[in-house]
KOLLUM-156141 format. One line per field, with one value per residue (C-alpha): residue in three letters; x, y, z. Coordinates in nm, 3 decimals. Layout:
N
code (Ala,...);
px (X,...);
py (Y,...);
pz (Z,...);
This chain:
486
code (Met,Asn,Glu,Glu,Glu,His,Phe,Leu,Asp,Thr,Val,Ser,His,Phe,Ser,Cys,Thr,Ser,Ser,Pro,Leu,Ile,Asp,Ala,Ser,Gly,Gln,Leu,Ile,Gly,Val,Leu,Asp,Leu,Thr,Arg,Ile,Gly,Arg,Asn,Ser,Gln,Pro,Gln,Asp,Thr,Leu,Gly,Val,Val,Gln,Leu,Ala,Ala,Arg,Ser,Ile,Glu,Gly,Arg,Leu,Phe,Ala,Gly,Gln,Tyr,Gln,Asn,Gln,Ile,Val,Leu,Ala,Phe,His,Thr,Arg,Gln,Gln,Tyr,Leu,Arg,Ser,Ala,Trp,Gln,Gly,Leu,Val,Ala,Leu,Asp,Glu,Glu,Gly,Arg,Leu,Leu,Ala,Ile,Asn,Glu,Gln,Gly,Cys,Gln,Leu,Leu,Gly,Arg,Ser,Arg,Glu,Gln,Ile,Val,Asn,Arg,Thr,Leu,Asp,Glu,Leu,Val,Gly,Glu,Lys,Ile,Gly,Val,Leu,Leu,Asn,Thr,Cys,Met,Arg,Gln,Arg,Ile,Ala,Ser,Leu,Gln,Thr,Arg,Ala,Gly,Glu,Leu,Phe,Cys,Glu,Leu,Leu,Gln,Phe,Pro,Lys,Arg,Leu,Thr,Gly,Val,Ala,Pro,Asn,Leu,Lys,Pro,Gly,Thr,Ala,Pro,Ala,Ala,Asp,Arg,Gln,Pro,Arg,Pro,Leu,Glu,Cys,Phe,Ala,Ala,Gly,Glu,Pro,Arg,Leu,Gln,Arg,Ser,Met,Thr,Met,Ala,Val,Lys,Ala,Leu,Asp,Gln,Asp,Ile,Pro,Val,Leu,Leu,Ser,Gly,Glu,Thr,Gly,Ser,Gly,Lys,Glu,Val,Ala,Ala,Gln,Ala,Leu,His,Arg,Thr,Ser,Ala,Arg,Ala,Gly,Glu,Pro,Phe,Val,Ala,Val,Asn,Cys,Ala,Ala,Ile,Pro,Glu,Gly,Leu,Ile,Glu,Ser,Glu,Leu,Phe,Gly,Tyr,Arg,Glu,Gly,Ala,Phe,Thr,Gly,Ser,Arg,Lys,Gly,Gly,Met,Val,Gly,Arg,Phe,Gln,Gln,Ala,Asn,Gly,Gly,Thr,Leu,Phe,Leu,Asp,Glu,Ile,Gly,Asp,Met,Pro,Leu,Ser,Leu,Gln,Ala,Arg,Leu,Leu,Arg,Val,Leu,Gln,Asp,Arg,Lys,Val,Ala,Pro,Leu,Gly,Gly,Ala,Glu,Glu,Val,Val,Leu,Asp,Ile,Ala,Leu,Ile,Gly,Ala,Thr,His,Arg,Asn,Leu,Lys,Gln,Met,Val,Ala,Glu,Gly,Ser,Phe,Arg,Glu,Asp,Leu,Tyr,Tyr,Arg,Leu,Asn,Gly,Val,Cys,Val,Arg,Leu,Pro,Ala,Leu,Arg,Glu,Arg,Asn,Asp,Phe,Lys,Gly,Leu,Cys,Glu,Arg,Leu,Leu,Ser,Gln,Leu,Gly,Arg,Ser,Glu,Val,Gly,Ile,Glu,Pro,Gln,Leu,Leu,Gln,Gln,Leu,Ser,Glu,Tyr,His,Trp,Pro,Gly,Asn,Val,Arg,Gln,Leu,Glu,Met,Val,Leu,Lys,Val,Ala,Leu,Ala,Phe,Met,Glu,Pro,Glu,Glu,Thr,Arg,Leu,Ser,Glu,Asp,His,Leu,Ser,Asp,Glu,Phe,Leu,Asp,Glu,Leu,Val,His,Ala,Pro,Ala,Pro,Cys,Gly,Thr,Leu,Gln,Glu,Thr,Gln,Glu,Ala,Leu,Ile,Arg,Gln,Ala,Leu,Glu,Gln,Gln,Gln,Gly,Asn,Val,Thr,Ala,Ala,Ala,Thr,Glu,Leu,Gly,Ile,Ser,Arg,Ala,Thr,Leu,Tyr,Arg,Arg,Met,Lys,Ser,Leu,Gly,Leu,Ala);
px (-2.999,-2.752,-2.620,-2.846,-3.130,-3.199,-3.483,-3.278,-2.946,-2.808,-2.798,-2.714,-2.353,-2.455,-2.557,-2.798,-2.864,-3.129,-3.377,-3.684,-3.695,-3.986,-4.128,-4.274,-4.616,-4.524,-4.511,-4.248,-4.027,-3.733,-3.495,-3.149,-2.947,-2.584,-2.487,-2.137,-2.037,-1.978,-2.144,-2.216,-2.053,-2.176,-2.562,-2.643,-2.372,-2.381,-2.803,-2.704,-2.473,-2.739,-3.021,-2.816,-2.743,-3.123,-3.250,-3.002,-3.121,-3.501,-3.387,-3.248,-3.526,-3.777,-3.594,-3.591,-3.938,-4.027,-3.738,-4.042,-4.179,-4.071,-3.857,-3.812,-3.610,-3.685,-3.616,-3.642,-3.264,-3.107,-2.751,-2.952,-3.077,-2.883,-2.855,-3.026,-3.258,-3.397,-3.813,-3.868,-4.171,-4.264,-4.487,-4.662,-4.620,-4.986,-4.803,-5.006,-4.839,-4.770,-4.584,-4.356,-4.113,-4.131,-3.882,-4.111,-4.404,-4.250,-4.097,-4.454,-4.612,-4.898,-4.955,-4.917,-5.303,-5.318,-5.060,-5.068,-5.302,-5.328,-5.129,-4.831,-5.034,-5.294,-5.019,-4.769,-4.923,-4.681,-4.751,-4.551,-4.439,-4.296,-4.123,-3.920,-3.842,-3.685,-3.498,-3.374,-3.275,-3.104,-3.080,-3.237,-3.568,-3.702,-4.091,-4.277,-4.553,-4.753,-4.500,-4.221,-3.967,-3.874,-3.569,-3.639,-3.415,-3.483,-3.344,-3.530,-3.655,-3.769,-3.686,-4.037,-4.155,-3.958,-4.203,-4.504,-4.523,-4.821,-4.677,-4.335,-4.206,-4.154,-3.798,-3.678,-3.503,-3.456,-3.120,-2.975,-3.028,-2.898,-2.593,-2.617,-2.395,-2.437,-2.101,-2.215,-2.548,-2.450,-2.169,-2.367,-2.273,-1.985,-1.634,-1.432,-1.668,-1.650,-1.279,-1.274,-1.548,-1.349,-0.990,-1.184,-1.324,-0.965,-0.853,-1.122,-1.031,-0.687,-0.778,-0.718,-0.984,-1.206,-1.323,-1.618,-1.645,-1.925,-2.233,-2.507,-2.774,-2.514,-2.552,-2.289,-2.429,-2.554,-2.198,-2.103,-2.335,-2.257,-1.875,-1.962,-2.193,-1.893,-1.636,-1.516,-1.726,-2.063,-2.216,-2.128,-2.262,-2.274,-2.327,-2.380,-2.311,-2.414,-2.199,-2.367,-2.681,-2.607,-2.556,-2.180,-2.246,-2.400,-2.148,-1.847,-2.092,-2.269,-1.957,-1.767,-2.049,-2.051,-2.103,-2.381,-2.365,-2.086,-2.253,-2.601,-2.885,-2.717,-2.896,-2.947,-2.697,-2.488,-2.489,-2.251,-2.115,-2.116,-1.787,-1.854,-2.134,-1.972,-1.690,-1.629,-1.795,-1.769,-1.841,-1.951,-1.903,-2.104,-2.037,-1.672,-1.613,-1.883,-1.710,-1.592,-1.223,-1.218,-1.335,-1.113,-0.827,-0.986,-1.121,-0.725,-0.609,-0.902,-0.828,-0.466,-0.468,-0.774,-0.905,-1.187,-1.260,-1.664,-1.690,-1.679,-1.478,-1.116,-1.112,-1.030,-1.200,-1.008,-1.171,-1.193,-1.343,-1.341,-1.379,-1.554,-1.548,-1.755,-1.802,-1.963,-1.682,-1.340,-1.089,-0.782,-0.922,-1.065,-0.679,-0.529,-0.771,-0.723,-1.072,-0.986,-0.681,-0.422,-0.305,-0.677,-0.735,-0.430,-0.540,-0.900,-0.787,-0.639,-0.851,-1.033,-1.322,-1.525,-1.898,-1.990,-2.307,-2.581,-2.569,-2.187,-2.356,-2.309,-2.572,-2.918,-3.162,-3.009,-3.010,-3.384,-3.470,-3.278,-3.446,-3.778,-3.712,-3.601,-3.960,-4.118,-4.216,-3.954,-4.225,-4.302,-4.082,-4.038,-4.178,-3.850,-3.936,-3.961,-3.641,-3.456,-3.595,-3.485,-3.113,-3.068,-3.174,-2.933,-3.066,-2.921,-3.057,-2.856,-2.987,-3.195,-3.411,-3.447,-3.552,-3.819,-3.947,-4.000,-4.171,-4.414,-4.474,-4.530,-4.809,-4.999,-5.024,-5.346,-5.341,-5.367,-5.059,-4.737,-4.543,-4.443,-4.490,-4.487,-4.890,-4.750,-4.472,-4.570,-4.648,-4.384,-4.080,-4.223,-4.218,-3.833,-3.787,-3.923,-3.781,-3.400,-3.153,-2.945,-2.622,-2.378,-2.048,-1.866,-1.954,-1.597,-1.615,-1.955,-1.828,-1.535,-1.768,-1.976,-1.666,-1.498,-1.822,-1.867,-1.524,-1.566,-1.883,-1.739,-1.441,-1.178,-1.319,-1.317,-1.504,-1.824,-1.764,-1.817,-2.104,-2.270,-2.178,-2.322,-2.025,-1.728,-1.418,-1.209,-1.400,-1.392,-0.997,-0.981,-1.175,-0.990,-0.665,-0.787,-0.928,-0.569,-0.788,-0.526);
py (1.148,1.400,1.531,1.831,1.647,1.488,1.582,1.490,1.668,1.373,1.195,1.478,1.382,1.062,1.046,0.755,0.554,0.301,0.100,-0.097,-0.484,-0.641,-0.992,-1.181,-1.102,-0.701,-0.680,-0.470,-0.699,-0.485,-0.214,-0.241,0.063,0.223,0.484,0.683,0.939,1.253,1.384,1.179,1.373,1.105,1.008,0.911,0.653,0.520,0.475,0.289,0.066,0.016,-0.042,-0.295,-0.519,-0.469,-0.613,-0.893,-0.985,-1.003,-1.234,-1.495,-1.472,-1.498,-1.817,-1.967,-1.869,-2.104,-2.388,-2.647,-2.406,-2.367,-2.000,-1.819,-1.483,-1.234,-0.902,-0.712,-0.673,-1.009,-0.872,-0.790,-1.138,-1.263,-0.928,-0.767,-0.579,-0.897,-1.002,-1.320,-1.518,-1.861,-2.088,-2.413,-2.712,-2.594,-2.264,-2.081,-1.747,-1.824,-1.447,-1.198,-0.964,-0.573,-0.551,-0.795,-0.626,-0.274,-0.493,-0.616,-0.280,-0.451,-0.475,-0.751,-0.814,-0.834,-1.107,-1.356,-1.630,-1.593,-1.862,-1.810,-1.882,-1.571,-1.338,-1.385,-1.637,-1.920,-2.266,-2.339,-2.671,-2.487,-2.219,-2.479,-2.690,-2.374,-2.280,-2.621,-2.643,-2.301,-2.168,-1.817,-1.809,-1.507,-1.423,-1.171,-1.012,-0.712,-0.530,-0.614,-0.847,-1.088,-1.285,-1.551,-1.820,-2.125,-2.048,-2.340,-2.682,-2.870,-3.264,-3.348,-3.248,-3.426,-3.579,-3.418,-3.110,-3.187,-3.006,-3.075,-3.330,-3.667,-3.776,-3.412,-3.369,-3.040,-2.816,-2.930,-3.303,-3.305,-3.307,-3.091,-3.084,-2.805,-2.800,-3.154,-3.039,-2.722,-2.900,-3.247,-3.405,-3.171,-3.343,-3.012,-2.781,-3.026,-2.999,-2.626,-2.586,-2.822,-2.619,-2.287,-2.422,-2.506,-2.166,-2.006,-2.152,-2.047,-1.671,-1.687,-1.500,-1.676,-1.526,-1.662,-1.591,-1.695,-1.560,-1.356,-1.646,-1.916,-1.902,-1.728,-1.602,-1.976,-2.111,-1.824,-1.970,-2.319,-2.218,-2.044,-2.317,-2.596,-2.383,-2.343,-2.007,-2.162,-2.066,-1.719,-1.449,-1.446,-1.107,-1.026,-0.725,-0.662,-0.374,-0.312,-0.263,0.024,0.405,0.515,0.781,0.533,0.247,0.352,0.431,0.102,-0.093,0.100,0.242,0.586,0.794,0.980,1.311,1.199,1.390,1.544,1.296,1.036,0.814,0.896,0.673,0.609,0.258,-0.022,-0.107,-0.451,-0.529,-0.511,-0.707,-0.980,-0.996,-1.365,-1.460,-1.434,-1.097,-1.187,-0.895,-0.970,-0.801,-0.666,-0.566,-0.271,-0.103,0.249,0.263,0.556,0.318,0.019,0.185,0.192,-0.143,-0.284,-0.095,-0.272,-0.605,-0.572,-0.401,-0.605,-0.292,-0.083,0.304,0.393,0.761,1.018,0.816,0.788,0.472,0.159,-0.170,-0.509,-0.750,-1.118,-1.206,-1.459,-1.266,-1.404,-1.213,-1.266,-1.114,-1.196,-0.935,-1.018,-0.859,-0.971,-0.730,-0.418,-0.426,-0.420,-0.107,0.049,0.021,-0.214,-0.177,-0.457,-0.464,-0.531,-0.799,-0.978,-0.968,-1.077,-1.374,-1.616,-1.865,-1.832,-2.078,-2.062,-2.133,-2.313,-2.173,-2.366,-2.479,-2.628,-2.812,-3.174,-3.361,-3.114,-3.389,-3.393,-3.013,-3.030,-3.238,-3.054,-2.721,-2.931,-3.025,-2.679,-2.560,-2.800,-3.015,-3.341,-3.570,-3.414,-3.557,-3.416,-3.582,-3.718,-3.532,-3.218,-3.281,-3.298,-3.014,-2.829,-2.980,-2.871,-2.505,-2.235,-2.110,-1.708,-1.655,-1.945,-2.130,-1.839,-1.857,-2.238,-2.178,-1.967,-2.172,-2.449,-2.233,-2.129,-2.500,-2.587,-2.315,-2.469,-2.793,-2.948,-3.072,-3.481,-3.431,-3.531,-3.491,-3.149,-3.132,-2.888,-2.808,-2.645,-2.412,-2.028,-1.956,-1.710,-1.940,-2.272,-2.057,-1.966,-2.379,-2.494,-2.199,-2.208,-2.231,-2.588,-2.637,-2.520,-2.696,-2.956,-3.312,-3.375,-3.095,-3.212,-3.552,-3.443,-3.246,-3.563,-3.772,-3.517,-3.480,-3.861,-3.886,-3.586,-3.731,-4.088,-3.902,-4.048,-4.394,-4.505,-4.832,-4.615,-4.363,-4.587,-4.777,-4.438,-4.353,-4.682,-4.792,-5.044,-4.931,-5.037,-4.791,-4.512,-4.520,-4.515,-4.201,-4.062,-4.113,-3.980,-3.659,-3.613,-3.701,-4.005);
pz (6.010,6.116,6.453,6.407,6.297,6.638,6.866,7.162,7.290,7.437,7.085,6.893,6.877,6.674,6.295,6.227,5.902,5.880,5.677,5.735,5.714,5.548,5.551,5.287,5.408,5.386,5.736,5.969,6.129,6.248,6.118,6.001,6.139,6.126,6.384,6.417,6.650,6.417,6.128,5.835,5.550,5.277,5.378,5.041,5.010,5.375,5.285,4.991,5.188,5.476,5.176,5.032,5.367,5.452,5.105,5.143,5.489,5.356,5.084,5.317,5.554,5.253,5.152,5.453,5.543,5.229,5.217,5.134,4.832,4.451,4.491,4.185,4.114,3.863,3.734,3.394,3.363,3.367,3.516,3.810,3.936,4.186,4.349,4.663,4.397,4.224,4.286,4.474,4.466,4.669,4.481,4.542,4.315,4.147,4.036,4.300,4.426,4.841,4.907,4.692,4.829,4.814,4.519,4.308,4.376,4.229,3.945,3.834,3.944,4.120,4.514,4.710,4.721,4.360,4.339,4.584,4.596,4.178,3.966,3.741,3.449,3.556,3.577,3.340,3.093,3.175,3.318,3.634,3.445,3.133,3.312,3.580,3.258,3.115,3.431,3.462,3.106,3.042,3.411,3.286,3.136,2.936,2.996,2.807,3.013,3.004,3.224,2.947,2.950,3.272,3.351,3.578,3.778,3.963,4.313,4.485,4.415,4.720,4.662,4.777,4.490,4.257,4.006,4.157,3.997,3.733,3.442,3.486,3.222,3.302,3.426,3.467,3.772,3.979,3.888,4.247,4.158,3.780,3.605,3.303,3.041,2.849,2.652,2.544,2.439,2.221,2.046,2.002,1.682,1.606,1.675,1.579,1.782,2.097,2.094,2.054,2.321,2.550,2.497,2.553,2.915,3.013,2.911,3.081,3.390,3.356,3.305,2.929,2.711,2.461,2.164,1.974,1.603,1.372,1.127,1.310,1.454,1.514,1.867,2.030,2.335,2.387,2.338,2.593,2.851,2.775,2.837,3.178,3.306,3.235,3.372,3.740,3.796,3.684,4.027,3.991,3.768,3.379,3.233,2.882,2.720,2.348,2.236,1.925,2.103,2.338,2.210,2.168,2.445,2.683,2.655,2.857,3.187,3.092,3.124,3.381,3.591,3.739,4.074,4.134,3.995,3.762,3.438,3.388,3.388,3.633,3.831,4.183,4.406,4.065,3.881,3.923,3.548,3.410,3.493,3.874,3.792,3.644,3.954,4.034,3.750,3.335,3.154,2.780,2.560,2.223,1.876,2.050,1.709,1.713,2.016,1.933,1.866,2.144,2.399,2.313,2.465,2.812,2.794,2.720,3.010,3.245,3.059,3.158,3.474,3.597,3.778,3.673,3.833,3.796,3.590,3.854,4.095,4.203,4.408,4.187,4.191,4.154,3.920,3.926,3.612,3.295,2.995,2.666,2.361,2.016,1.693,1.341,1.211,1.069,1.316,1.170,0.893,1.084,1.279,0.913,0.826,1.186,1.310,1.577,1.800,1.733,2.113,2.219,1.972,2.095,2.445,2.338,2.138,2.362,2.224,1.950,1.894,1.549,1.557,1.223,1.008,1.014,0.679,0.780,1.044,1.040,1.269,1.118,1.263,1.613,1.598,1.540,1.833,2.057,1.964,2.005,2.315,2.441,2.336,2.565,2.240,2.264,2.156,1.827,1.519,1.159,0.816,0.651,0.335,0.504,0.742,0.385,0.261,0.593,0.580,0.242,0.303,0.322,0.624,0.620,0.978,1.112,1.428,1.526,1.207,1.269,1.630,1.491,1.194,1.472,1.717,1.409,1.298,1.608,1.665,1.347,1.465,1.600,1.957,1.873,1.601,1.661,1.337,1.150,0.781,0.516,0.608,0.961,0.759,0.714,0.330,0.295,0.442,0.236,-0.054,0.020,0.094,-0.250,-0.431,-0.276,-0.521,-0.588,-0.427,-0.681,-0.763,-0.968,-0.930,-0.808,-0.543,-0.425,-0.377,-0.163,0.040,0.103,0.175,0.463,0.603,0.648,0.779,1.038,1.147,1.213,1.374,1.083,1.103,0.689,0.770,0.958,0.686,0.389,0.543,0.596,0.227,0.096,-0.083,0.019,0.240,-0.092,-0.286,-0.075,-0.006,-0.405,-0.402,-0.097,-0.297,-0.609,-0.422,-0.257,0.096,0.176);
């Protein structure tokens, strides 16, 4: 309300901006007001600041009111988690919703009366135990609902509920009491990858960018999340941007944000770009090789100066971010062809980590066990014959394809079954598996590959490698010498 809009002449020299404060039950508990002497020339900007502060206060009050209950945050866009605009719900150990904030009601498109006292399973089709396990394991869970995709994060899990929640897997502790080892989980059974990822974490902590390379589906975003959660910025935002998924005309505004009125069709109040959303945390630029050449120059400048100016705004914002890039393309070749800037390539390529394709991984069985555990079915095993067939398959879709195959197989299991077999595979994939081409190469090449694999798995221990191959240590030495490996 500006000067002339006041009803009383005695306060006409003041300009006021205010926002209501709403509690967890939807009741008005107060008003946050910002008053200044004189006219406010930027009322919309001031209102945005006041509303942001009001939503933050409501979030703190919500958590405090339900400090002895489970509290989850959610939003339709992952980057808005841990912001003042996230939805909040409080639940009991049975998964019944006790309260929801105003943002949560808007995101779900329902009134508070339609939500409170209903179970999580009724609202989004997910049991509380399954959701909690996913949040504790991955930090952020994704749910498919009638309202669209929701990203969820566990904010609060009272100690009194440890081991009490009926659907929580035995031995699972709340996120605050566990010591997760995301890096070890991602690179388990892969000594070379473990070493590269450990170096990458040290690089991130020294503000050195990391570049992940690997085939589509090899787990680049999972690797980036593991690096972030192991780094010194683990408690700060992790913002992922797929440069190939954003239309070329929108990618600049997505990355750098814009002020209100910066262009026709811009959102009222403007938008905070991904760089600013990641401030203090980690920005993950996936498929960086697909970024338009015209935008690469501006990205280079932002990375050099560590400052960003939103479109339509003159002021620059200082950035404090760790940067992880990822691509399935050969950036060196793109540089040679002139489709990727050489100076940007060297700015991104501080430490390069190559993620092995699934067919190159050593611990296939261990990977399957970890995926089954992530899918909430750690008690399920795989028939040895099927496991052998799966390990010999070429997996063009890599880990993403394997995860989907396991999901489908689990869906076809009967409740009393505990082992996956060919009976649980879809007809289409079973045909691919049975008619997969045999590995090619000479006997010498096959022998060399087996010896290299055994040595890598045993971290160079020749005795252990010989035992794994079923030959004597002396025989292994002779074959290594003949192949030029010793």
